[in-house]
LUMPABA-692390 format. One record per atom (N, C-alpha, C): residue number from 1; atom name; x, z, y. Coordinates in nm, 3 decimals, decimal comma. Each point is the difference from the previous one (the first is absolute). Last residue first. Layout:
LUMPABA-692390
   nr  atom       px       pz       py
  NUM    CA        X        Z        Y
...
//
This chain:
LUMPABA-692390
   nr  atom       px       pz       py
  253     N   -3,505   -0,312   14,173
  253    CA    0,036   -0,152   -0,003
  253     C   -0,113   -0,082   -0,035
  252     N    0,066    0,482    0,016
  252    CA   -0,009   -0,045    0,135
  252     C    0,043   -0,162    0,028
  251     N   -0,062    0,289   -0,424
  251    CA   -0,092    0,033    0,094
  251     C   -0,021   -0,035    0,141
  250     N    0,349   -0,116   -0,323
  250    CA   -0,130   -0,087   -0,051
  250     C   -0,087    0,060    0,093
  249     N    0,502    0,031    0,122
  249    CA   -0,095    0,055   -0,068
  249     C   -0,145   -0,033   -0,012
  248     N    0,541   -0,173   -0,019
  248    CA   -0,102   -0,016    0,064
  248     C   -0,140    0,080   -0,049
  247     N    0,569    0,114   -0,107
  247    CA   -0,121   -0,092   -0,018
  247     C   -0,131    0,017    0,069
  246     N    0,513    0,106    0,194
  246    CA   -0,103    0,069   -0,066
  246     C   -0,124   -0,138   -0,058
  245     N    0,560    0,059    0,122
  245    CA   -0,095   -0,078    0,009
  245     C   -0,128    0,070   -0,081
  244     N    0,422    0,171    0,333
  244    CA   -0,093    0,017   -0,117
  244     C   -0,109   -0,117   -0,031
  243     N    0,351    0,069    0,359
  243    CA    0,047   -0,079   -0,113
  243     C   -0,096    0,005   -0,107
  242     N   -0,010    0,283    0,411
  242    CA   -0,039   -0,131    0,037
  242     C    0,008   -0,122   -0,127
  241     N   -0,073    0,566   -0,056
  241    CA    0,095   -0,116    0,045
  241     C   -0,043   -0,139   -0,016
  240     N   -0,257    0,534    0,033
  240    CA    0,015   -0,105   -0,055
  240     C    0,096   -0,118    0,069
  239     N   -0,228    0,568   -0,063
  239    CA    0,035   -0,101    0,062
  239     C    0,068   -0,115   -0,080
  238     N   -0,368    0,439    0,030
  238    CA    0,153   -0,048   -0,084
  238     C    0,020   -0,107    0,062
  237     N   -0,362    0,475    0,073
  237    CA    0,037   -0,120    0,034
  237     C    0,158   -0,066   -0,073
  236     N   -0,373    0,298   -0,230
  236    CA    0,094    0,025    0,080
  236     C    0,057   -0,138    0,046
  235     N   -0,459    0,230   -0,233
  235    CA    0,056   -0,111    0,046
  235     C    0,139    0,082    0,070
  234     N   -0,350    0,174   -0,440
  234    CA    0,010    0,005    0,140
  234     C    0,109   -0,120    0,024
  233     N   -0,188    0,075   -0,418
  233    CA   -0,092   -0,080    0,099
  233     C    0,063    0,015    0,138
  232     N    0,136    0,244   -0,442
  232    CA   -0,119    0,027    0,100
  232     C   -0,036   -0,032    0,074
  231     N    0,465   -0,159   -0,096
  231    CA   -0,078    0,064   -0,091
  231     C   -0,097    0,094    0,065
  230     N    0,194   -0,388    0,304
  230    CA    0,046    0,088   -0,099
  230     C   -0,069    0,073   -0,096
  229     N    0,125   -0,472    0,330
  229    CA   -0,108    0,073   -0,074
  229     C    0,057    0,116   -0,089
  228     N    0,174   -0,269    0,436
  228    CA    0,037    0,023   -0,132
  228     C   -0,084    0,073   -0,021
  227     N   -0,047   -0,380    0,356
  227    CA   -0,016    0,166   -0,015
  227     C    0,029    0,030   -0,132
  226     N    0,166   -0,429    0,388
  226    CA   -0,060    0,060   -0,136
  226     C   -0,019    0,154    0,036
  225     N    0,034   -0,303    0,440
  225    CA    0,104    0,096   -0,097
  225     C   -0,089    0,036   -0,109
  224     N    0,006   -0,415    0,443
  224    CA   -0,051    0,090   -0,115
  224     C    0,086    0,080   -0,068
  223     N    0,174   -0,263    0,371
  223    CA   -0,134   -0,033    0,007
  223     C   -0,100    0,113   -0,074
  222     N    0,499    0,155    0,191
  222    CA   -0,085   -0,094   -0,110
  222     C   -0,150   -0,030    0,042
  221     N    0,512    0,222    0,174
  221    CA   -0,105   -0,022    0,068
  221     C   -0,061   -0,101   -0,125
  220     N    0,415    0,427    0,126
  220    CA   -0,023   -0,129   -0,130
  220     C   -0,186   -0,028    0,065
  219     N    0,393    0,193    0,323
  219    CA   -0,091    0,048   -0,093
  219     C   -0,005   -0,136   -0,085
  218     N    0,368    0,099    0,303
  218    CA   -0,109    0,067    0,051
  218     C   -0,108    0,055   -0,096
  217     N    0,564   -0,141    0,011
  217    CA   -0,167   -0,034   -0,064
  217     C   -0,068    0,058    0,039
  216     N    0,485   -0,172    0,185
  216    CA   -0,101    0,125   -0,001
  216     C   -0,143   -0,056   -0,051
  215     N    0,514   -0,205   -0,060
  215    CA   -0,123   -0,032    0,050
  215     C   -0,076    0,156   -0,033
  214     N    0,428   -0,131   -0,156
  214    CA    0,022    0,106    0,129
  214     C   -0,131   -0,057    0,086
  213     N    0,142   -0,132   -0,431
  213    CA    0,082   -0,122    0,076
  213     C   -0,030    0,078    0,173
  212     N   -0,190    0,162   -0,434
  212    CA    0,151    0,005   -0,036
  212     C    0,059   -0,054    0,120
  211     N   -0,473    0,073    0,009
  211    CA    0,087    0,077    0,040
  211     C    0,153   -0,010   -0,008
  210     N   -0,310   -0,334   -0,197
  210    CA    0,024    0,012    0,145
  210     C    0,054    0,108    0,062
  209     N   -0,064   -0,016   -0,477
  209    CA    0,105   -0,087    0,051
  209     C   -0,026   -0,032    0,176
  208     N   -0,262    0,342   -0,198
  208    CA    0,142    0,000   -0,041
  208     C    0,076   -0,099    0,064
  207     N   -0,447   -0,062    0,033
  207    CA    0,040    0,116    0,045
  207     C    0,154    0,029    0,031
  206     N   -0,214   -0,281   -0,355
  206    CA    0,014   -0,040    0,159
  206     C    0,062    0,051    0,084
  205     N   -0,100    0,231   -0,409
  205    CA    0,126   -0,107   -0,009
  205     C    0,013   -0,079    0,152
  204     N   -0,395    0,282   -0,072
  204    CA    0,145    0,063    0,012
  204     C    0,121   -0,070    0,021
  203     N   -0,430   -0,227   -0,100
  203    CA    0,013    0,049    0,148
  203     C    0,136    0,073    0,009
  202     N   -0,114   -0,138   -0,433
  202    CA    0,052   -0,096    0,092
  202     C    0,019    0,044    0,116
  201     N   -0,172    0,303   -0,289
  201    CA    0,171   -0,029   -0,012
  201     C    0,034   -0,111    0,070
  200     N   -0,474    0,245   -0,009
  200    CA    0,103   -0,012    0,083
  200     C    0,104   -0,037    0,018
  199     N   -0,361   -0,008   -0,289
  199    CA    0,082    0,077   -0,063
  199     C    0,098    0,036    0,137
  198     N   -0,375   -0,278    0,085
  198    CA   -0,032    0,069   -0,088
  198     C    0,104    0,069   -0,039
  197     N   -0,206   -0,335    0,431
  197    CA    0,095    0,069   -0,076
  197     C   -0,041    0,078   -0,106
  196     N   -0,120   -0,462    0,321
  196    CA   -0,056    0,102   -0,068
  196     C    0,133    0,080   -0,086
  195     N    0,094   -0,340    0,333
  195    CA   -0,163   -0,046   -0,007
  195     C   -0,054    0,122   -0,063
  194     N    0,430    0,041    0,315
  194    CA   -0,003   -0,052   -0,126
  194     C   -0,173   -0,001   -0,056
  193     N    0,451    0,144    0,417
  193    CA   -0,121   -0,062   -0,002
  193     C   -0,019   -0,025   -0,181
  192     N    0,327    0,330    0,355
  192    CA   -0,013   -0,078   -0,138
  192     C   -0,141   -0,028   -0,020
  191     N    0,224    0,108    0,468
  191    CA   -0,085    0,054   -0,073
  191     C   -0,031   -0,124   -0,119
  190     N    0,374    0,195    0,427
  190    CA   -0,044   -0,093   -0,099
  190     C   -0,111    0,053   -0,112
  189     N    0,213    0,047    0,537
  189    CA   -0,005    0,088   -0,094
  189     C   -0,058   -0,104   -0,113
  188     N    0,388   -0,114    0,388
  188    CA   -0,198   -0,020   -0,034
  188     C    0,020    0,095   -0,120
  187     N    0,391   -0,128    0,305
  187    CA   -0,032    0,125   -0,024
  187     C   -0,174   -0,003   -0,042
  186     N    0,108   -0,452    0,184
  186    CA    0,094    0,105   -0,067
  186     C   -0,051    0,129    0,030
  185     N   -0,179   -0,505   -0,070
  185    CA   -0,049    0,116    0,019
  185     C    0,122    0,078   -0,052
  184     N    0,082   -0,467    0,028
  184    CA   -0,130   -0,001    0,057
  184     C   -0,059    0,125    0,016
  183     N    0,453   -0,112   -0,136
  183    CA   -0,043   -0,062    0,123
  183     C   -0,124    0,022    0,040
  182     N    0,129    0,195   -0,391
  182    CA    0,077    0,075    0,152
  182     C   -0,012   -0,079    0,101
  181     N   -0,135   -0,166   -0,451
  181    CA   -0,071    0,107    0,060
  181     C    0,025    0,055    0,129
  180     N    0,234   -0,301   -0,197
  180    CA   -0,106   -0,081    0,052
  180     C   -0,088    0,115    0,055
  179     N    0,375    0,137   -0,242
  179    CA    0,045   -0,031    0,125
  179     C   -0,154   -0,071    0,058
  178     N   -0,054    0,148   -0,427
  178    CA    0,049    0,100    0,081
  178     C    0,018   -0,052    0,179
  177     N   -0,010   -0,288   -0,393
  177    CA   -0,152    0,068    0,040
  177     C    0,005    0,057    0,109
  176     N    0,397   -0,147   -0,190
  176    CA   -0,040   -0,073    0,106
  176     C   -0,190    0,047    0,050
  175     N    0,274    0,260   -0,350
  175    CA    0,065    0,014    0,151
  175     C   -0,101   -0,117    0,099
  174     N   -0,248    0,158   -0,447
  174    CA    0,085   -0,063    0,026
  174     C    0,061    0,020    0,149
  173     N   -0,254    0,323   -0,344
  173    CA    0,009   -0,045    0,117
  173     C    0,072   -0,079    0,054
  172     N   -0,193    0,135   -0,526
  172    CA    0,106   -0,047    0,102
  172     C   -0,039    0,007    0,139
  171     N   -0,178    0,189   -0,537
  171    CA   -0,014   -0,076    0,128
  171     C    0,152    0,023    0,098
  170     N   -0,071    0,198   -0,474
  170    CA   -0,066   -0,183    0,034
  170     C    0,029   -0,043    0,090
  169     N    0,076    0,461   -0,152
  169    CA    0,118   -0,088    0,043
  169     C   -0,057   -0,134    0,022
  168     N   -0,316    0,240   -0,302
  168    CA    0,091    0,068    0,056
  168     C    0,125   -0,072    0,017
  167     N   -0,394   -0,117   -0,197
  167    CA    0,002   -0,021    0,122
  167     C    0,112    0,054    0,070
  166     N   -0,111    0,049   -0,476
  166    CA   -0,014   -0,153    0,046
  166     C    0,029   -0,007    0,148
  165     N   -0,082    0,436   -0,146
  165    CA    0,122   -0,056   -0,052
  165     C    0,039   -0,142    0,046
  164     N   -0,408    0,221    0,104
  164    CA    0,106    0,040    0,112
  164     C    0,117   -0,054   -0,066
  163     N   -0,355   -0,101   -0,268
  163    CA    0,000   -0,100    0,112
  163     C    0,100    0,083    0,090
  162     N   -0,039    0,216   -0,380
  162    CA    0,021   -0,151   -0,035
  162     C    0,032   -0,078    0,118
  161     N   -0,199    0,420    0,042
  161    CA    0,147    0,014   -0,057
  161     C    0,037   -0,128   -0,017
  160     N   -0,446    0,034    0,058
  160    CA    0,058    0,035    0,107
  160     C    0,170    0,020   -0,013
  159     N   -0,253   -0,362   -0,326
  159    CA   -0,038    0,135    0,058
  159     C    0,066    0,046    0,109
  158     N   -0,095   -0,487   -0,192
  158    CA    0,077    0,085    0,018
  158     C   -0,039    0,108    0,060
  157     N   -0,250   -0,423   -0,055
  157    CA    0,025    0,057   -0,128
  157     C    0,109    0,111    0,002
  156     N    0,039   -0,363    0,395
  156    CA   -0,137    0,023   -0,086
  156     C    0,025    0,078   -0,160
  155     N    0,314   -0,159    0,396
  155    CA   -0,018    0,143   -0,054
  155     C   -0,139    0,027   -0,097
  154     N    0,409   -0,412    0,045
  154    CA   -0,156    0,016    0,014
  154     C   -0,027    0,183   -0,048
  153     N    0,524   -0,097    0,104
  153    CA   -0,101   -0,040   -0,052
  153     C   -0,132    0,021    0,054
  152     N    0,507   -0,079    0,165
  152    CA   -0,125    0,095    0,061
  152     C   -0,098   -0,061   -0,121
  151     N    0,419   -0,231    0,087
  151    CA    0,009    0,125   -0,125
  151     C   -0,123    0,072    0,013
  150     N    0,294   -0,208    0,448
  150    CA   -0,062   -0,040   -0,144
  150     C    0,004    0,078   -0,151
  149     N   -0,081    0,165    0,524
  149    CA    0,112   -0,038   -0,081
  149     C   -0,069   -0,065   -0,068
  148     N   -0,263    0,015    0,473
  148    CA    0,022    0,074   -0,160
  148     C    0,115   -0,071   -0,082
  147     N   -0,067    0,109    0,563
  147    CA   -0,016   -0,111   -0,095
  147     C   -0,017    0,095   -0,140
  146     N   -0,129    0,098    0,539
  146    CA    0,007    0,020   -0,098
  146     C    0,026   -0,139   -0,144
  145     N   -0,153    0,027    0,529
  145    CA    0,171    0,043   -0,039
  145     C    0,021    0,027   -0,144
  144     N   -0,382   -0,256    0,318
  144    CA    0,028    0,009   -0,117
  144     C    0,145    0,064   -0,057
  143     N   -0,398    0,085    0,399
  143    CA    0,121   -0,031   -0,019
  143     C    0,060   -0,002   -0,155
  142     N   -0,407    0,060    0,416
  142    CA    0,016    0,000   -0,143
  142     C    0,122   -0,089   -0,017
  141     N   -0,157    0,298    0,464
  141    CA    0,057   -0,136   -0,058
  141     C   -0,014    0,015   -0,170
  140     N   -0,190    0,252    0,490
  140    CA    0,031    0,003   -0,123
  140     C    0,021   -0,114   -0,022
  139     N   -0,179    0,343    0,399
  139    CA    0,111   -0,074   -0,011
  139     C    0,070   -0,011   -0,149
  138     N   -0,534    0,053    0,185
  138    CA    0,121    0,052   -0,065
  138     C    0,118   -0,076   -0,002
  137     N   -0,438   -0,107    0,171
  137    CA    0,102    0,039    0,088
  137     C    0,094    0,083   -0,035
  136     N   -0,389   -0,268   -0,222
  136    CA   -0,060    0,155    0,069
  136     C    0,117    0,060    0,066
  135     N    0,098   -0,419   -0,203
  135    CA   -0,115   -0,029    0,053
  135     C   -0,040    0,129    0,096
  134     N    0,333    0,054   -0,299
  134    CA    0,057   -0,054    0,108
  134     C   -0,123   -0,075    0,083
  133     N   -0,136    0,158   -0,448
  133    CA    0,056    0,093    0,111
  133     C    0,072   -0,043    0,092
  132     N   -0,138   -0,304   -0,298
  132    CA   -0,146    0,087    0,066
  132     C    0,050    0,087    0,076
  131     N    0,345   -0,231   -0,239
  131    CA   -0,075   -0,079    0,149
  131     C   -0,110    0,055    0,064
  130     N    0,232    0,218   -0,387
  130    CA    0,085   -0,017    0,134
  130     C   -0,057   -0,090    0,116
  129     N   -0,220   -0,014   -0,429
  129    CA   -0,015    0,125    0,055
  129     C    0,085    0,031    0,141
  128     N    0,072   -0,408   -0,238
  128    CA   -0,144    0,025    0,046
  128     C   -0,045    0,124    0,075
  127     N    0,394   -0,079   -0,237
  127    CA    0,053   -0,077    0,124
  127     C   -0,171    0,006    0,056
  126     N    0,053    0,210   -0,414
  126    CA    0,067    0,089    0,105
  126     C   -0,029   -0,099    0,116
  125     N   -0,185   -0,202   -0,353
  125    CA   -0,094    0,104    0,041
  125     C    0,071    0,086    0,099
  124     N    0,258   -0,377   -0,203
  124    CA   -0,121   -0,057    0,085
  124     C   -0,080    0,139    0,049
  123     N    0,353    0,115   -0,319
  123    CA    0,053   -0,038    0,155
  123     C   -0,140   -0,051    0,078
  122     N   -0,107    0,073   -0,432
  122    CA    0,062    0,136    0,068
  122     C    0,050   -0,012    0,143
  121     N   -0,139   -0,387   -0,309
  121    CA   -0,079    0,111    0,075
  121     C    0,029    0,103    0,074
  120     N    0,219   -0,490   -0,106
  120    CA    0,069    0,144   -0,030
  120     C   -0,118    0,077    0,087
  119     N   -0,048   -0,492   -0,287
  119    CA   -0,006    0,048    0,112
  119     C    0,060    0,133    0,001
  118     N   -0,055   -0,280   -0,346
  118    CA    0,005   -0,133    0,081
  118     C    0,005    0,085    0,148
  117     N    0,013    0,162   -0,476
  117    CA   -0,114    0,022    0,078
  117     C   -0,014   -0,112    0,112
  116     N    0,394    0,029   -0,273
  116    CA   -0,118   -0,028   -0,091
  116     C   -0,161   -0,009    0,063
  115     N    0,395    0,105    0,237
  115    CA    0,056   -0,145   -0,028
  115     C   -0,187   -0,032   -0,106
  114     N    0,141    0,450    0,115
  114    CA   -0,049   -0,074    0,133
  114     C   -0,017   -0,130   -0,029
  113     N    0,151    0,225   -0,353
  113    CA   -0,135    0,083    0,052
  113     C   -0,062   -0,124    0,113
  112     N    0,466    0,008   -0,115
  112    CA   -0,093   -0,082   -0,101
  112     C   -0,124    0,042    0,015
  111     N    0,316    0,219    0,276
  111    CA    0,018   -0,119    0,034
  111     C   -0,094   -0,105   -0,121
  110     N   -0,101    0,536    0,131
  110    CA    0,072   -0,087   -0,102
  110     C   -0,013   -0,129    0,044
  109     N   -0,115    0,344    0,372
  109    CA   -0,061   -0,046   -0,139
  109     C    0,119   -0,102   -0,057
  108     N   -0,004    0,423    0,395
  108    CA    0,067   -0,145   -0,021
  108     C   -0,082   -0,014   -0,155
  107     N   -0,153    0,320    0,385
  107    CA    0,061   -0,014   -0,107
  107     C    0,020   -0,102   -0,057
  106     N   -0,075    0,070    0,523
  106    CA   -0,066   -0,045   -0,127
  106     C    0,108    0,032   -0,088
  105     N   -0,018    0,199    0,480
  105    CA    0,101   -0,058   -0,057
  105     C   -0,074   -0,048   -0,168
  104     N   -0,064    0,125    0,567
  104    CA   -0,062   -0,010   -0,116
  104     C    0,064   -0,074   -0,122
  103     N    0,131    0,253    0,492
  103    CA    0,009   -0,093   -0,070
  103     C   -0,057   -0,004   -0,161
  102     N   -0,021    0,229    0,584
  102    CA   -0,046   -0,001   -0,144
  102     C    0,031   -0,128   -0,090
  101     N    0,156    0,259    0,531
  101    CA   -0,034   -0,132   -0,107
  101     C   -0,030    0,074   -0,144
  100     N   -0,098    0,345    0,402
  100    CA    0,080   -0,115   -0,029
  100     C   -0,026   -0,099   -0,087
   99     N   -0,188    0,490   -0,033
   99    CA    0,026   -0,063    0,100
   99     C    0,111   -0,078   -0,022
   98     N   -0,373    0,291   -0,305
   98    CA    0,124   -0,063    0,029
   98     C    0,027   -0,105    0,116
   97     N   -0,383    0,273   -0,246
   97    CA    0,083    0,070    0,091
   97     C    0,132   -0,070    0,037
   96     N   -0,313   -0,207   -0,270
   96    CA   -0,076    0,060    0,083
   96     C    0,107    0,042    0,105
   95     N    0,086   -0,244   -0,432
   95    CA    0,078   -0,011    0,126
   95     C   -0,093    0,060    0,133
   94     N   -0,163   -0,018   -0,467
   94    CA    0,110    0,069   -0,025
   94     C    0,082   -0,018    0,126
   93     N   -0,443   -0,171   -0,002
   93    CA    0,024    0,157   -0,035
   93     C    0,126    0,072   -0,005
   92     N   -0,079   -0,494    0,082
   92    CA   -0,029    0,085    0,107
   92     C    0,011    0,144   -0,019
   91     N    0,091   -0,287   -0,365
   91    CA    0,120    0,012    0,078
   91     C   -0,085    0,045    0,134
   90     N   -0,324   -0,016   -0,295
   90    CA    0,095    0,053   -0,082
   90     C    0,121    0,029    0,097
   89     N   -0,337   -0,325    0,123
   89    CA   -0,048    0,151    0,021
   89     C    0,075    0,097   -0,072
   88     N    0,130   -0,447   -0,061
   88    CA    0,020    0,019    0,130
   88     C   -0,039    0,169    0,043
   87     N   -0,080   -0,207   -0,411
   87    CA    0,153    0,029    0,020
   87     C    0,001    0,051    0,112
   86     N   -0,408   -0,161   -0,101
   86    CA   -0,004    0,095   -0,055
   86     C    0,175    0,073    0,028
   85     N   -0,107   -0,428    0,159
   85    CA   -0,093    0,110    0,097
   85     C    0,013    0,119   -0,072
   84     N    0,176   -0,375   -0,233
   84    CA    0,095    0,052    0,098
   84     C   -0,044    0,113    0,091
   83     N   -0,289   -0,175   -0,321
   83    CA    0,131    0,069   -0,062
   83     C    0,076    0,059    0,103
   82     N   -0,348   -0,299    0,117
   82    CA   -0,070    0,123    0,006
   82     C    0,131    0,107   -0,092
   81     N    0,146   -0,491    0,060
   81    CA   -0,028    0,086    0,148
   81     C   -0,080    0,146   -0,009
   80     N    0,094   -0,294   -0,401
   80    CA    0,145    0,075    0,049
   80     C   -0,053    0,052    0,121
   79     N   -0,277   -0,243   -0,293
   79    CA   -0,021    0,127    0,011
   79     C    0,146    0,080    0,057
   78     N   -0,094   -0,489   -0,035
   78    CA   -0,084    0,069    0,099
   78     C    0,006    0,168    0,007
   77     N    0,218   -0,278   -0,330
   77    CA    0,084    0,020    0,118
   77     C   -0,082    0,043    0,124
   76     N   -0,005    0,012   -0,528
   76    CA   -0,138   -0,040    0,045
   76     C    0,077    0,039    0,173
   75     N    0,254   -0,076   -0,456
   75    CA    0,014   -0,032    0,129
   75     C   -0,098   -0,059    0,082
   74     N    0,057    0,255   -0,432
   74    CA   -0,095   -0,094   -0,024
   74     C    0,016   -0,085    0,155
   73     N    0,251    0,435   -0,081
   73    CA   -0,005   -0,120   -0,157
   73     C   -0,071   -0,093    0,015
   72     N    0,079    0,280    0,395
   72    CA    0,099    0,003   -0,077
   72     C    0,018   -0,103   -0,124
   71     N   -0,407    0,101    0,284
   71    CA    0,109   -0,063    0,081
   71     C    0,115   -0,035   -0,081
   70     N   -0,379    0,186   -0,196
   70    CA   -0,021   -0,106    0,037
   70     C    0,109   -0,063    0,064
   69     N    0,071    0,446   -0,108
   69    CA    0,016   -0,078   -0,137
   69     C   -0,035   -0,156    0,016
   68     N   -0,059    0,350    0,349
   68    CA    0,110   -0,019   -0,026
   68     C    0,037   -0,100   -0,111
   67     N   -0,440    0,085    0,115
   67    CA    0,062   -0,051    0,104
   67     C    0,153   -0,015   -0,032
   66     N   -0,261    0,254   -0,295
   66    CA   -0,051   -0,153   -0,036
   66     C    0,114   -0,082    0,154
   65     N    0,032    0,445   -0,008
   65    CA    0,046   -0,022   -0,097
   65     C   -0,048   -0,162   -0,020
   64     N   -0,197    0,200    0,346
   64    CA    0,121    0,037    0,011
   64     C    0,081   -0,078   -0,089
   63     N   -0,443    0,102   -0,062
   63    CA    0,020   -0,117    0,070
   63     C    0,121   -0,011    0,010
   62     N   -0,035    0,301   -0,364
   62    CA   -0,115   -0,051    0,062
   62     C    0,072   -0,127    0,100
   61     N    0,340    0,327   -0,071
   61    CA   -0,094   -0,030   -0,113
   61     C   -0,113   -0,070    0,098
   60     N    0,459    0,271    0,107
   60    CA    0,014   -0,120   -0,056
   60     C   -0,115   -0,019   -0,077
   59     N   -0,045    0,339    0,436
   59    CA    0,037   -0,049   -0,117
   59     C    0,013   -0,112   -0,064
   58     N    0,060    0,117    0,525
   58    CA   -0,103   -0,021   -0,104
   58     C    0,047    0,029   -0,146
   57     N    0,257   -0,021    0,439
   57    CA   -0,109    0,042    0,026
   57     C   -0,142   -0,001   -0,088
   56     N    0,536    0,157    0,063
   56    CA   -0,060   -0,090   -0,083
   56     C   -0,118    0,016    0,038
   55     N    0,540    0,161    0,073
   55    CA   -0,144   -0,024    0,042
   55     C   -0,068   -0,078   -0,069
   54     N    0,493    0,296   -0,084
   54    CA   -0,074   -0,100   -0,036
   54     C   -0,133   -0,004    0,050
   53     N    0,473    0,275    0,148
   53    CA   -0,149   -0,007   -0,037
   53     C   -0,058   -0,145   -0,043
   52     N    0,504    0,099   -0,145
   52    CA   -0,065    0,009    0,123
   52     C   -0,144    0,009   -0,012
   51     N    0,342    0,122   -0,406
   51    CA   -0,051   -0,108    0,061
   51     C   -0,099    0,024    0,101
   50     N    0,292    0,285   -0,268
   50    CA    0,058   -0,042    0,112
   50     C   -0,073   -0,098    0,064
   49     N   -0,060    0,068   -0,528
   49    CA    0,078    0,105    0,111
   49     C    0,049   -0,082    0,131
   48     N   -0,450   -0,150   -0,312
   48    CA    0,140   -0,022    0,019
   48     C    0,101    0,091    0,096
   47     N   -0,487    0,133   -0,212
   47    CA    0,052   -0,045    0,126
   47     C    0,147   -0,053   -0,028
   46     N   -0,400    0,043   -0,394
   46    CA    0,090    0,076    0,086
   46     C    0,046   -0,074    0,116
   45     N   -0,336   -0,134    0,062
   45    CA   -0,012    0,128   -0,099
   45     C    0,101   -0,052   -0,116
   44     N   -0,042   -0,181    0,538
   44    CA   -0,014   -0,012   -0,138
   44     C    0,010    0,134   -0,060
   43     N   -0,221   -0,027    0,474
   43    CA    0,120    0,029   -0,090
   43     C   -0,006   -0,081   -0,094
   42     N   -0,218   -0,082    0,482
   42    CA   -0,039   -0,007   -0,131
   42     C    0,142    0,022   -0,098
   41     N   -0,197    0,065    0,545
   41    CA    0,091    0,008   -0,098
   41     C   -0,058   -0,017   -0,135
   40     N   -0,332   -0,226    0,367
   40    CA    0,053    0,123   -0,024
   40     C    0,122    0,007   -0,088
   39     N   -0,298   -0,346    0,307
   39    CA    0,048    0,010   -0,133
   39     C    0,074    0,164    0,036
   38     N   -0,405   -0,373    0,238
   38    CA    0,082    0,096    0,024
   38     C    0,063   -0,003   -0,163
   37     N   -0,348   -0,301    0,070
   37    CA    0,084   -0,006    0,098
   37     C    0,075    0,089    0,034
   36     N   -0,269   -0,186   -0,461
   36    CA    0,010    0,099    0,097
   36     C    0,084   -0,034    0,092
   35     N   -0,393   -0,328   -0,207
   35    CA    0,153    0,054   -0,040
   35     C    0,038    0,101    0,104
   34     N   -0,433   -0,221   -0,036
   34    CA    0,010    0,126   -0,047
   34     C    0,162    0,055   -0,016
   33     N   -0,149   -0,419    0,219
   33    CA   -0,015    0,119    0,083
   33     C   -0,025    0,119   -0,063
   32     N    0,092   -0,370   -0,243
   32    CA    0,088    0,003    0,057
   32     C   -0,021    0,116    0,104
   31     N   -0,333   -0,118   -0,296
   31    CA    0,147    0,059   -0,087
   31     C    0,106    0,027    0,122
   30     N   -0,399   -0,220    0,174
   30    CA   -0,068    0,147   -0,057
   30     C    0,151    0,045   -0,073
   29     N    0,026   -0,468    0,128
   29    CA    0,011    0,110    0,089
   29     C   -0,022    0,135   -0,023
   28     N    0,184   -0,273   -0,374
   28    CA   -0,059   -0,013    0,057
   28     C   -0,012    0,066    0,151
   27     N    0,369   -0,249   -0,307
   27    CA   -0,006    0,134    0,029
   27     C   -0,117   -0,010    0,113
   26     N    0,084   -0,400   -0,203
   26    CA    0,070    0,073   -0,103
   26     C   -0,001    0,170    0,029
   25     N   -0,365   -0,359    0,169
   25    CA    0,129    0,011    0,046
   25     C    0,034    0,143   -0,114
   24     N   -0,443   -0,195   -0,163
   24    CA    0,078   -0,045    0,122
   24     C    0,136   -0,007    0,026
   23     N   -0,417    0,218   -0,328
   23    CA    0,045   -0,125    0,050
   23     C    0,050    0,002    0,136
   22     N    0,047    0,463   -0,279
   22    CA   -0,114   -0,075    0,100
   22     C    0,067   -0,137    0,012
   21     N    0,209    0,391   -0,265
   21    CA   -0,063   -0,126   -0,055
   21     C   -0,075   -0,087    0,102
   20     N    0,220    0,429    0,081
   20    CA   -0,106    0,014   -0,042
   20     C   -0,091   -0,124   -0,053
   19     N    0,510    0,004    0,102
   19    CA   -0,030    0,156    0,032
   19     C   -0,197    0,017   -0,099
   18     N    0,293   -0,417    0,097
   18    CA    0,023    0,080   -0,119
   18     C   -0,044    0,163   -0,030
   17     N   -0,279   -0,478    0,203
   17    CA    0,084    0,127    0,061
   17     C    0,076    0,089   -0,113
   16     N   -0,070   -0,523   -0,022
   16    CA   -0,111    0,120   -0,016
   16     C    0,100    0,132    0,052
   15     N   -0,022   -0,634   -0,039
   15    CA    0,066    0,150    0,082
   15     C   -0,092    0,122   -0,070
   14     N   -0,013   -0,514   -0,038
   14    CA   -0,043    0,061   -0,095
   14     C    0,033    0,143    0,037
   13     N    0,037   -0,411    0,253
   13    CA    0,113    0,037   -0,062
   13     C   -0,047    0,110   -0,125
   12     N   -0,309   -0,239    0,282
   12    CA    0,135   -0,094   -0,001
   12     C    0,087    0,061   -0,087
   11     N   -0,423    0,241    0,108
   11    CA   -0,015   -0,101   -0,075
   11     C    0,142   -0,089   -0,025
   10     N    0,034    0,397    0,177
   10    CA   -0,030    0,054   -0,152
   10     C   -0,056   -0,182   -0,055
    9     N    0,157    0,060    0,460
    9    CA    0,107    0,010   -0,065
    9     C   -0,035    0,034   -0,167
    8     N   -0,362   -0,081    0,311
    8    CA    0,092   -0,121    0,012
    8     C    0,107    0,028   -0,118
    7     N   -0,256    0,369    0,116
    7    CA   -0,085   -0,086   -0,103
    7     C    0,093   -0,128    0,024
    6     N    0,197    0,315    0,261
    6    CA   -0,004    0,024   -0,115
    6     C   -0,081   -0,092   -0,090
    5     N   -0,036   -0,069    0,429
    5    CA    0,161   -0,037   -0,058
    5     C   -0,032    0,047   -0,107
    4     N   -0,386    0,096    0,222
    4    CA    0,020   -0,137   -0,011
    4     C    0,147   -0,033   -0,081
    3     N   -0,092    0,422    0,148
    3    CA   -0,071   -0,012   -0,134
    3     C    0,016   -0,159   -0,031
    2     N    0,201    0,165    0,413
    2    CA    0,087    0,028   -0,145
    2     C   -0,089   -0,021   -0,112
    1     N   -0,239   -0,120    0,415
    1    CA    0,113   -0,075   -0,034
    1     C    0,095    0,037   -0,125
//
């Protein structure tokens, strides 16, 4: 039945897997089964001072990168669910020893970016991650607690220091959002959620804004983390912000 559906999708829509280019669904069953189901701490290098533990299940490369770009830049909405599953794996690792309610707070996107894309991919995958975890018995909700102040620039082309300066003081947690949270979940632990991490500047700013109003930020959770290439070919984990626009890879599209 799945093979028939893939053949029909390819015939009617010209669909192909973003991972292996097999005709049919945007993520074929083989590539989906290959996605990791667990996550580990993935620290950016250098790490922003005071950053709570960031968790990621995979590198921002290959299938994961193609999925993020497909959803974010090309409105391939069917990719939101598998990305939500990757994010759920990170959240599960982050709250494995936590009792009580958990609130997933997506990193806010610029209004202009949401308008241009026609959707908010970071909030979408955060909401799907919460739904996945709730189905497994976790007391969890997704809440848009953060807002961006005007004047935040697109971070494409900025180095780590420039990104940090661009984002410093850029996020707030409005009183109305806090009141709504108090009604839904009191004394909850907060996990900041994003699609990908690079320098950690965005995650650290989100953490600062939430802690400034008295919330306890437990961890950072993302669907994927980039790796910083060092001289000699050695890899180091590096992180990314939601606002960065990365050109599509010709190897995965």
